[in-house]
Backbone bond lengths (Angstrom), bond angles and torsions (degrees), N, CA, C in turn:
res aa  C-N    CA-C-N  psi(-1)  N-CA   C-N-CA  omega(-1)  CA-C   N-CA-C  phi
1 M - - - 1.465 - - 1.527 109.77 -
2 T 1.326 116.64 138.52 1.456 121.69 176.21 1.521 109.97 -63.90
3 T 1.335 116.77 129.15 1.456 121.33 178.46 1.520 109.00 -108.19
4 L 1.322 115.45 122.37 1.462 120.65 -177.05 1.522 111.35 -117.64
5 S 1.311 116.27 25.36 1.456 121.14 179.00 1.526 109.82 -57.50
6 G 1.325 116.15 131.66 1.454 121.84 -179.94 1.508 114.72 88.60
7 K 1.342 116.96 -8.56 1.465 121.47 177.70 1.528 109.18 -93.57
8 T 1.319 115.32 149.86 1.467 120.60 175.87 1.509 109.59 -115.89
9 A 1.328 115.56 129.08 1.463 122.30 179.60 1.518 110.06 -112.19
10 L 1.308 115.47 133.74 1.457 122.32 171.85 1.523 107.59 -110.35
11 V 1.332 116.40 121.62 1.463 121.71 179.70 1.525 107.82 -119.52
12 T 1.336 116.82 114.13 1.463 118.89 179.63 1.528 109.50 -77.48
13 G 1.326 115.70 149.19 1.455 120.66 -179.47 1.517 111.76 59.77
14 S 1.338 116.41 48.38 1.468 120.07 -169.39 1.520 114.61 -114.04
15 T 1.320 118.43 18.81 1.463 119.32 178.72 1.527 111.99 -92.06
16 S 1.340 117.09 2.47 1.464 120.89 176.40 1.525 108.59 -165.42
17 G 1.329 115.98 170.51 1.455 122.66 168.84 1.513 115.55 58.82
18 I 1.342 114.93 -138.96 1.463 121.71 -176.78 1.523 110.96 -58.21
19 G 1.315 117.47 -45.99 1.456 120.93 -177.32 1.513 112.58 -60.77
20 L 1.326 117.09 -41.27 1.460 120.54 178.60 1.522 110.41 -67.32
21 G 1.321 117.43 -41.40 1.462 120.43 177.57 1.517 111.83 -58.28
22 I 1.335 116.36 -42.28 1.470 120.89 178.30 1.525 110.36 -67.12
23 A 1.336 116.61 -42.84 1.467 120.36 179.65 1.522 111.11 -60.39
24 L 1.314 117.52 -40.77 1.462 120.81 179.73 1.531 111.26 -65.54
25 S 1.329 116.76 -39.55 1.467 119.74 177.84 1.524 110.67 -63.60
26 L 1.326 117.30 -43.16 1.460 121.50 179.61 1.526 111.08 -65.34
27 A 1.339 116.54 -41.15 1.467 120.42 178.80 1.523 110.41 -65.16
28 R 1.323 116.36 -40.03 1.473 120.71 179.14 1.528 110.78 -61.44
29 A 1.328 116.49 -30.24 1.470 121.44 179.17 1.526 112.47 -84.79
30 G 1.334 116.91 1.59 1.454 120.60 173.46 1.508 116.60 104.77
31 A 1.331 117.59 -1.12 1.467 119.96 -177.77 1.519 111.73 -74.70
32 N 1.320 115.54 149.58 1.459 121.19 164.86 1.526 107.18 -76.84
33 L 1.325 116.60 149.38 1.468 120.11 -173.82 1.514 112.19 -126.13
34 I 1.328 114.64 136.39 1.464 121.49 166.14 1.516 106.14 -111.94
35 L 1.326 115.29 113.91 1.457 121.67 178.37 1.522 109.06 -89.22
36 N 1.316 115.74 157.05 1.460 121.15 -179.88 1.521 108.80 -143.48
37 G 1.319 114.86 133.64 1.456 120.07 177.96 1.514 109.69 163.93
38 F 1.321 115.30 167.83 1.460 120.85 -176.97 1.532 111.07 -83.51
39 G 1.346 115.98 162.23 1.462 122.11 171.29 1.515 113.56 81.59
40 D 1.328 114.67 -173.42 1.464 122.67 -179.35 1.521 109.29 -72.58
41 A 1.326 115.82 116.99 1.462 120.42 -176.38 1.525 112.64 -102.08
42 S 1.332 118.06 9.89 1.465 120.57 -172.48 1.522 112.86 -60.16
43 T 1.327 117.60 -40.47 1.466 120.64 -179.29 1.522 111.05 -65.77
44 V 1.319 115.73 -42.62 1.462 120.42 -179.39 1.525 110.21 -68.48
45 I 1.313 117.36 -40.88 1.468 120.93 177.37 1.520 110.02 -57.50
46 A 1.337 116.82 -45.60 1.466 120.68 179.45 1.522 111.35 -62.00
47 E 1.344 117.10 -37.16 1.464 121.10 179.49 1.525 111.02 -64.47
48 V 1.324 116.64 -39.35 1.467 120.63 -178.54 1.530 110.51 -78.23
49 E 1.335 116.92 -33.37 1.466 121.19 -177.59 1.522 113.15 -64.40
50 Q 1.335 117.50 -20.24 1.467 120.14 -176.32 1.535 112.39 -60.25
51 F 1.346 116.51 -18.82 1.462 119.68 -178.19 1.521 112.42 -88.78
52 G 1.332 117.07 -1.98 1.451 120.32 168.61 1.510 116.95 98.35
53 G 1.310 118.55 -10.46 1.454 120.57 -179.92 1.522 112.49 -83.85
54 K 1.324 115.55 171.09 1.454 121.02 174.71 1.522 108.89 -75.73
55 V 1.325 116.09 136.91 1.467 120.73 -177.42 1.523 109.39 -131.02
56 G 1.318 116.24 131.29 1.454 122.08 174.60 1.511 110.48 -128.44
57 H 1.310 115.57 172.52 1.467 120.96 178.93 1.515 108.61 -142.86
58 H 1.336 115.84 136.69 1.464 120.48 174.04 1.534 107.76 -129.19
59 P 1.331 117.46 129.18 1.464 120.65 -173.31 1.523 115.05 -87.36
60 A 1.324 118.52 22.74 1.469 121.28 -174.79 1.520 111.99 -52.34
61 D 1.318 115.52 134.81 1.464 122.52 166.74 1.523 105.53 -83.02
62 V 1.340 116.57 108.69 1.466 119.20 -171.43 1.524 113.22 -75.08
63 S 1.329 117.55 2.03 1.468 119.13 170.63 1.523 110.94 -78.68
64 D 1.328 117.31 -8.74 1.464 123.34 -175.95 1.533 109.75 -113.16
65 P 1.336 118.38 111.58 1.471 120.55 -178.88 1.522 113.70 -56.66
66 E 1.331 117.79 -33.94 1.457 120.03 -179.19 1.522 111.28 -67.48
67 Q 1.328 116.34 -36.67 1.467 118.93 177.96 1.533 111.04 -71.50
68 I 1.328 116.75 -33.94 1.467 119.68 174.59 1.527 109.47 -62.89
69 A 1.324 117.01 -44.05 1.466 120.99 178.88 1.520 110.84 -60.01
70 D 1.330 116.39 -40.18 1.465 120.30 178.64 1.529 110.51 -65.08
71 M 1.336 116.86 -36.32 1.466 121.03 178.82 1.525 111.21 -66.07
72 I 1.317 116.94 -41.32 1.463 120.23 178.84 1.529 110.18 -68.48
73 E 1.318 117.33 -37.43 1.469 120.49 175.85 1.526 110.69 -63.24
74 Y 1.336 115.86 -39.60 1.477 120.72 175.93 1.526 110.06 -60.07
75 A 1.336 116.33 -44.51 1.466 120.57 179.70 1.519 111.29 -60.88
76 E 1.321 117.00 -41.58 1.462 120.74 -179.82 1.525 111.17 -68.36
77 R 1.323 115.77 -39.73 1.464 120.77 -176.95 1.526 112.01 -71.66
78 E 1.326 116.96 -43.82 1.461 121.35 -171.90 1.531 113.92 -96.64
79 F 1.340 117.52 -22.37 1.465 120.30 -174.20 1.531 113.42 -127.16
80 G 1.330 116.87 -2.96 1.460 118.64 -177.81 1.511 113.91 80.37
81 G 1.325 116.99 17.11 1.460 121.57 176.18 1.515 113.04 108.48
82 V 1.329 114.77 179.20 1.464 122.94 -177.72 1.522 109.03 -107.76
83 D 1.323 116.76 122.50 1.464 121.80 175.16 1.522 111.24 -94.94
84 I 1.322 115.84 -36.13 1.467 122.19 -178.10 1.521 107.71 -126.81
85 L 1.312 116.73 118.22 1.461 122.31 178.81 1.526 108.21 -110.72
86 V 1.322 115.90 119.75 1.461 120.76 175.54 1.525 107.50 -113.43
87 N 1.325 115.92 107.70 1.466 121.74 178.61 1.520 108.32 -86.49
88 N 1.322 115.71 99.93 1.458 121.62 -172.71 1.523 114.02 -116.77
89 A 1.327 117.92 -26.86 1.466 120.85 -173.01 1.526 111.52 -55.37
90 G 1.320 116.15 137.40 1.459 119.63 179.53 1.514 112.27 -164.43
91 I 1.334 115.71 155.27 1.461 122.36 175.35 1.524 108.23 -134.56
92 Q 1.326 115.22 169.68 1.465 121.09 -175.70 1.528 109.79 -141.02
93 H 1.311 115.53 150.46 1.465 122.38 169.38 1.521 106.90 -151.40
94 V 1.311 116.44 139.35 1.458 121.20 -175.99 1.529 109.86 -118.80
95 A 1.332 115.98 123.61 1.466 122.40 177.13 1.523 108.21 -169.53
96 P 1.335 117.86 152.42 1.469 119.83 174.32 1.530 110.68 -61.33
97 V 1.319 116.52 152.68 1.461 120.74 -176.16 1.523 111.80 -53.01
98 E 1.346 117.14 -45.76 1.462 118.72 -175.11 1.522 112.95 -69.53
99 D 1.345 116.77 -16.40 1.467 120.79 178.96 1.521 112.69 -109.10
100 F 1.328 116.54 3.93 1.462 119.55 -173.95 1.528 110.01 -72.04
101 P 1.336 118.32 120.93 1.468 119.87 -178.82 1.534 111.18 -62.77
102 V 1.303 116.52 130.44 1.457 121.01 -177.07 1.525 111.21 -58.09
103 E 1.339 116.56 -40.14 1.464 118.77 -178.27 1.533 111.46 -66.57
104 R 1.337 117.35 -30.91 1.464 119.84 177.11 1.526 110.63 -72.71
105 W 1.333 116.59 -39.04 1.470 120.20 174.02 1.530 109.40 -56.49
106 D 1.334 116.35 -50.83 1.459 120.78 -176.83 1.526 111.86 -60.38
107 S 1.330 117.57 -41.81 1.463 120.53 -177.83 1.526 111.52 -70.30
108 I 1.337 117.35 -37.69 1.467 120.16 178.40 1.514 110.84 -66.63
109 I 1.330 117.33 -43.82 1.467 120.10 177.91 1.530 110.35 -63.38
110 A 1.326 116.59 -40.85 1.465 120.01 -178.91 1.525 111.81 -64.12
111 I 1.333 117.47 -45.74 1.466 121.07 -174.81 1.525 111.56 -81.84
112 N 1.321 117.65 -41.92 1.468 120.73 -173.11 1.522 113.49 -84.64
113 L 1.327 117.65 -23.35 1.469 119.99 -176.53 1.526 112.81 -123.44
114 S 1.325 117.45 -57.24 1.470 119.15 -174.44 1.525 111.92 -62.23
115 S 1.327 117.85 -34.88 1.466 120.30 179.25 1.525 111.35 -63.04
116 V 1.331 116.76 -32.67 1.468 120.92 178.15 1.526 109.52 -64.78
117 F 1.317 115.99 -42.90 1.463 121.25 177.32 1.526 110.97 -61.34
118 H 1.335 116.26 -49.60 1.466 119.44 -175.05 1.533 111.36 -66.75
119 S 1.327 117.57 -44.21 1.467 120.01 179.18 1.525 110.83 -62.65
120 T 1.326 116.20 -38.79 1.461 120.87 -179.06 1.522 111.40 -68.35
121 R 1.331 116.98 -49.45 1.478 119.47 -176.49 1.527 111.20 -63.16
122 L 1.344 116.58 -30.38 1.462 119.80 -178.50 1.526 112.54 -84.14
123 S 1.311 117.91 -24.59 1.472 121.74 -179.39 1.521 112.78 -88.90
124 L 1.325 116.91 -29.14 1.465 120.64 -173.82 1.530 114.61 -59.02
125 P 1.326 120.25 -42.83 1.470 118.43 -178.61 1.525 112.64 -56.98
126 G 1.320 117.03 -42.61 1.460 120.28 178.99 1.513 112.29 -65.08
127 M 1.328 116.80 -39.73 1.468 120.34 177.65 1.524 110.84 -63.64
128 R 1.328 116.55 -41.83 1.467 120.29 179.11 1.533 110.42 -62.96
129 T 1.327 116.13 -40.96 1.463 120.59 179.65 1.526 111.16 -63.29
130 K 1.336 116.09 -41.65 1.467 120.72 -179.41 1.533 111.85 -75.23
131 G 1.328 116.34 -21.61 1.456 119.78 -178.62 1.510 114.18 80.46
132 W 1.336 116.92 20.53 1.468 120.74 178.57 1.530 108.51 -164.21
133 G 1.319 115.33 141.65 1.459 119.20 175.48 1.513 111.38 -175.26
134 R 1.315 115.12 156.94 1.453 122.05 175.98 1.531 108.63 -135.01
135 I 1.325 115.24 124.27 1.467 121.44 174.49 1.523 106.53 -114.78
136 I 1.310 115.50 120.22 1.464 120.97 -176.45 1.522 107.96 -126.62
137 N 1.318 115.29 116.04 1.459 121.44 -176.93 1.527 110.01 -101.53
138 I 1.313 116.09 124.92 1.458 119.69 177.41 1.522 107.13 -84.47
139 A 1.314 114.70 98.14 1.466 120.87 178.57 1.532 107.88 -89.65
140 S 1.321 117.46 -124.55 1.466 121.10 -177.04 1.521 107.60 -179.07
141 V 1.326 116.61 160.40 1.465 118.37 167.71 1.522 109.69 -56.45
142 H 1.328 116.29 -25.76 1.462 120.09 178.83 1.529 112.19 -73.96
143 G 1.318 117.17 -0.36 1.458 120.38 167.71 1.519 112.07 -81.93
144 Q 1.343 116.23 -6.90 1.460 120.74 -177.69 1.525 113.71 -127.58
145 V 1.325 117.05 -18.79 1.466 121.48 176.33 1.526 108.45 -136.47
146 G 1.304 115.99 163.29 1.461 120.80 178.99 1.520 112.00 -101.17
147 S 1.324 115.67 165.56 1.461 123.30 170.91 1.517 108.12 -144.56
148 V 1.301 115.93 141.82 1.459 121.48 -179.21 1.527 110.53 -57.95
149 G 1.318 116.47 134.85 1.456 121.98 174.35 1.519 115.12 86.70
150 K 1.324 117.34 -1.81 1.464 119.75 -173.93 1.533 111.92 -117.00
151 A 1.319 116.16 44.02 1.469 120.62 -173.33 1.526 112.56 -56.08
152 A 1.318 117.38 -50.43 1.462 120.34 -175.26 1.522 110.81 -68.36
153 Y 1.316 117.36 -44.12 1.459 121.82 -178.81 1.527 110.84 -62.45
154 V 1.330 116.34 -47.01 1.459 121.28 -179.62 1.531 110.43 -64.42
155 A 1.320 117.15 -43.37 1.466 120.66 178.22 1.524 110.76 -61.20
156 A 1.334 116.67 -44.56 1.462 120.69 -179.24 1.518 111.68 -64.04
157 K 1.326 116.93 -45.40 1.465 119.91 -177.05 1.528 111.75 -70.31
158 H 1.330 118.23 -34.53 1.468 119.44 170.65 1.524 109.98 -60.29
159 G 1.323 116.32 -40.75 1.458 120.49 178.48 1.517 112.43 -64.05
160 V 1.320 116.97 -38.68 1.469 120.92 178.55 1.526 110.41 -60.78
161 I 1.328 116.79 -42.65 1.465 119.41 179.78 1.528 110.64 -66.62
162 G 1.328 117.61 -40.13 1.457 120.44 176.53 1.514 111.97 -62.22
163 L 1.321 117.01 -44.42 1.464 121.54 177.93 1.522 110.69 -62.67
164 T 1.325 116.62 -39.95 1.465 121.59 178.39 1.524 110.93 -58.42
165 K 1.335 116.66 -43.19 1.467 120.22 179.98 1.530 111.15 -63.50
166 V 1.330 116.28 -42.83 1.471 119.56 -179.38 1.520 110.95 -64.05
167 V 1.336 117.17 -47.24 1.468 119.78 -179.64 1.528 110.05 -65.70
168 G 1.335 116.82 -36.70 1.456 120.13 176.33 1.521 112.34 -59.78
169 L 1.322 116.05 -38.81 1.465 120.43 178.11 1.522 111.59 -73.40
170 E 1.323 116.91 -39.95 1.466 120.00 -177.10 1.523 112.81 -70.13
171 T 1.331 116.73 -19.16 1.466 120.85 179.43 1.535 111.87 -109.99
172 A 1.328 117.05 12.01 1.472 121.11 -169.84 1.521 114.26 -61.40
173 T 1.324 118.13 -28.15 1.467 120.08 -178.79 1.526 111.97 -97.87
174 T 1.316 116.80 14.31 1.462 121.45 -179.77 1.528 109.68 -116.88
175 N 1.331 116.03 179.14 1.459 121.77 174.07 1.532 111.57 -93.29
176 V 1.314 115.67 21.31 1.464 121.75 172.32 1.530 107.43 -104.46
177 T 1.322 116.78 131.43 1.463 120.40 176.16 1.522 109.59 -120.25
178 C 1.325 114.85 155.28 1.470 121.05 177.25 1.517 108.38 -137.43
179 N 1.322 115.86 123.44 1.460 121.83 -179.21 1.515 110.32 -142.22
180 A 1.321 114.95 163.07 1.466 121.39 177.36 1.515 109.56 -118.80
181 I 1.316 115.70 145.89 1.463 123.21 172.36 1.520 107.43 -111.30
182 C 1.331 115.54 133.85 1.467 121.16 -174.66 1.529 110.49 -117.96
183 P 1.331 117.57 87.79 1.459 119.30 179.62 1.525 112.14 -74.34
184 G 1.328 115.16 151.26 1.455 121.39 166.39 1.523 108.66 -86.58
185 W 1.334 116.39 -141.19 1.465 119.63 178.94 1.523 110.78 -66.16
186 V 1.315 116.55 125.10 1.460 124.41 170.67 1.524 105.65 -119.81
187 L 1.322 117.36 139.45 1.465 119.66 -175.65 1.525 110.33 -77.91
188 T 1.319 114.92 77.04 1.457 122.99 175.57 1.530 108.75 -95.22
189 P 1.336 118.20 169.78 1.469 119.26 176.35 1.526 113.45 -56.11
190 L 1.351 117.65 -34.93 1.468 120.16 179.12 1.529 111.18 -64.96
191 V 1.341 116.40 -40.80 1.466 120.20 179.06 1.521 110.26 -72.07
192 Q 1.332 116.85 -39.33 1.469 119.55 177.66 1.524 110.82 -59.50
193 K 1.327 116.94 -36.04 1.466 119.94 177.84 1.514 110.99 -62.37
194 Q 1.342 117.16 -38.37 1.467 119.80 178.03 1.529 110.72 -64.62
195 I 1.329 116.40 -38.25 1.465 120.17 176.85 1.525 110.16 -66.24
196 D 1.329 116.30 -43.93 1.468 120.55 179.91 1.520 111.23 -63.25
197 D 1.327 117.23 -37.48 1.465 120.49 178.88 1.527 110.74 -64.07
198 R 1.323 116.50 -38.85 1.468 120.18 177.46 1.527 109.90 -67.27
199 A 1.328 115.77 -42.67 1.464 120.11 -178.66 1.529 111.39 -65.18
200 A 1.330 116.22 -29.83 1.466 120.45 -179.52 1.529 112.45 -64.35
201 T 1.319 116.97 -17.24 1.471 121.04 178.12 1.527 111.89 -84.34
202 G 1.355 115.82 0.39 1.463 119.49 178.34 1.512 114.93 108.30
203 I 1.343 117.07 -0.75 1.454 120.93 178.79 1.529 109.24 -81.10
204 D 1.334 116.75 141.94 1.450 121.41 174.96 1.529 109.25 -57.22
205 P 1.360 118.46 136.08 1.470 120.76 -177.05 1.530 113.70 -55.56
206 Q 1.325 117.11 -39.27 1.464 119.50 178.65 1.531 110.84 -65.69
207 Q 1.344 116.02 -38.51 1.454 119.91 177.61 1.525 110.63 -67.82
208 A 1.336 115.71 -37.46 1.464 120.25 178.71 1.529 110.55 -62.63
209 Q 1.337 116.17 -41.35 1.460 120.17 178.02 1.523 110.44 -65.56
210 H 1.335 116.46 -44.35 1.462 120.89 178.89 1.525 111.17 -59.37
211 D 1.325 116.12 -44.44 1.460 120.52 -177.61 1.530 111.15 -64.15
212 L 1.335 116.02 -40.00 1.465 120.09 179.29 1.525 110.29 -62.21
213 L 1.322 116.33 -47.76 1.463 120.18 -179.95 1.522 111.35 -64.97
214 A 1.333 116.14 -41.22 1.470 120.47 -175.19 1.521 112.42 -63.05
215 E 1.325 117.31 -25.91 1.461 120.40 -179.63 1.534 112.21 -67.14
216 K 1.338 116.94 -29.33 1.473 119.75 -171.59 1.525 113.97 -132.48
217 Q 1.334 118.10 -37.11 1.456 122.37 -163.72 1.534 110.75 -112.31
218 P 1.342 118.36 97.32 1.462 121.66 -172.25 1.523 115.16 -56.86
219 S 1.319 118.97 -27.35 1.465 120.48 -179.41 1.525 112.11 -67.48
220 L 1.337 116.06 -18.80 1.473 122.98 -176.19 1.530 111.77 60.20
221 E 1.324 115.76 22.66 1.456 121.63 176.76 1.524 109.47 -129.92
222 F 1.329 115.77 146.89 1.456 120.23 176.10 1.524 110.74 -75.43
223 V 1.324 115.92 146.66 1.461 121.66 164.29 1.523 106.66 -71.45
224 T 1.333 117.86 142.67 1.461 120.57 -177.34 1.527 111.23 -109.87
225 P 1.336 117.78 151.97 1.470 120.11 175.56 1.530 113.62 -55.84
226 P 1.349 120.31 -40.11 1.475 118.15 176.64 1.530 113.17 -62.20
227 Q 1.338 117.78 -35.02 1.465 119.78 176.53 1.525 110.75 -64.01
228 L 1.318 116.53 -40.95 1.464 120.24 176.63 1.522 110.51 -64.72
229 G 1.339 116.19 -39.13 1.456 120.28 178.06 1.518 112.47 -61.35
230 E 1.320 116.94 -39.94 1.463 120.31 179.25 1.527 111.31 -67.27
231 L 1.331 117.14 -35.06 1.462 119.71 176.76 1.530 110.35 -67.39
232 V 1.323 116.66 -38.43 1.471 120.49 174.90 1.531 109.74 -59.18
233 L 1.333 117.10 -43.80 1.464 120.05 179.66 1.528 111.26 -61.71
234 F 1.329 117.37 -39.94 1.459 119.39 177.14 1.525 110.71 -60.78
235 L 1.315 117.20 -45.00 1.462 120.48 -178.84 1.522 111.65 -66.19
236 C 1.335 116.90 -23.32 1.468 120.87 176.63 1.527 112.53 -83.97
237 S 1.321 117.16 -12.93 1.463 121.12 -174.98 1.519 111.55 -84.84
238 E 1.327 115.99 169.52 1.455 121.34 176.15 1.523 110.35 -62.94
239 A 1.341 116.64 -33.23 1.463 120.46 179.27 1.523 112.01 -62.24
240 G 1.340 116.90 -25.46 1.460 121.07 -179.67 1.515 114.00 -96.18
241 S 1.328 117.70 10.01 1.467 119.91 -170.91 1.522 113.62 -70.82
242 Q 1.328 118.00 -18.54 1.467 119.50 176.55 1.532 112.25 -106.68
243 V 1.311 116.60 14.15 1.464 120.68 168.45 1.519 105.80 -88.49
244 R 1.329 116.66 110.11 1.470 120.63 -172.03 1.523 110.14 -138.71
245 G 1.317 115.24 126.97 1.457 120.69 178.53 1.516 113.60 68.36
246 A 1.328 117.31 22.27 1.465 121.66 -175.26 1.523 111.55 -91.70
247 A 1.330 114.36 153.54 1.466 121.79 170.79 1.524 106.20 -115.22
248 W 1.321 116.02 104.68 1.459 123.09 -169.82 1.525 109.36 -95.62
249 N 1.340 116.41 113.88 1.454 120.84 -179.46 1.527 111.32 -79.21
250 I 1.324 116.07 134.51 1.463 122.26 172.06 1.525 105.22 -139.58
251 D 1.340 115.26 84.28 1.465 120.89 -159.34 1.520 115.31 -142.67
252 G 1.340 116.91 17.15 1.453 118.83 178.22 1.517 114.53 60.88
253 G 1.328 117.17 22.65 1.455 121.38 178.48 1.512 115.73 94.24
254 W 1.316 117.72 4.65 1.471 123.25 -176.77 1.532 111.10 -50.10
255 L 1.349 116.30 -52.86 1.457 120.16 -173.25 1.537 113.15 -85.75
256 A 1.316 116.63 -0.99 1.465 119.33 175.67 1.535 111.85 -81.02
257 Q 1.311 116.67 -9.01 1.476 120.67 -174.98 1.527 111.11 -81.80
């Protein structure tokens, strides 16, 4: 098992869903955790604390570079810096390009792409000083293929993979690595809403779920947050030290088609 005792991980968007699953995996491996997300985080903090590490929370809105800077300063002040950065925070909106609200485009690009840049540029100096670091960007299969109605999301996730490659190259001779993980369908609240919308037309909920998966994901099974967490642990391990600038698919066969 990967041991991350003494390391501090910052996971953006980690008070629920994929981010929380990754945070729990990192905590189980011994890392200290900085959680990020809106609202009362006390329940989530207690859930992560059960593994014995130090746990903090910063409520930064990652669409705002100044709040990201404050979060990194908090990490340096309270935890001695960030060793593992997981850029996970993301939002979605679906509409045709000609009807896509400009403000939604701007917010998706800010949260899904620009925040990755800002968190990375602010964390890298400390990682270089320590001589070790892991930057793991939660991209998507939509960083490699398109889907109708998802212009901003697809553009942002393609950008995340491009940024990952550049940072991977710029850190190639160091003990800092940068990689992206590209999940397929994960049963998040956003995906559950798509299933519920199908079921609202009179389709059995189980059939609605099957139909959604069958359109894209040949395994007919969802990727789970714990599976993503285990992949993060591999990328943090010595075995993952020569994985650099990669976009790692975990998608039930979506991109094999």
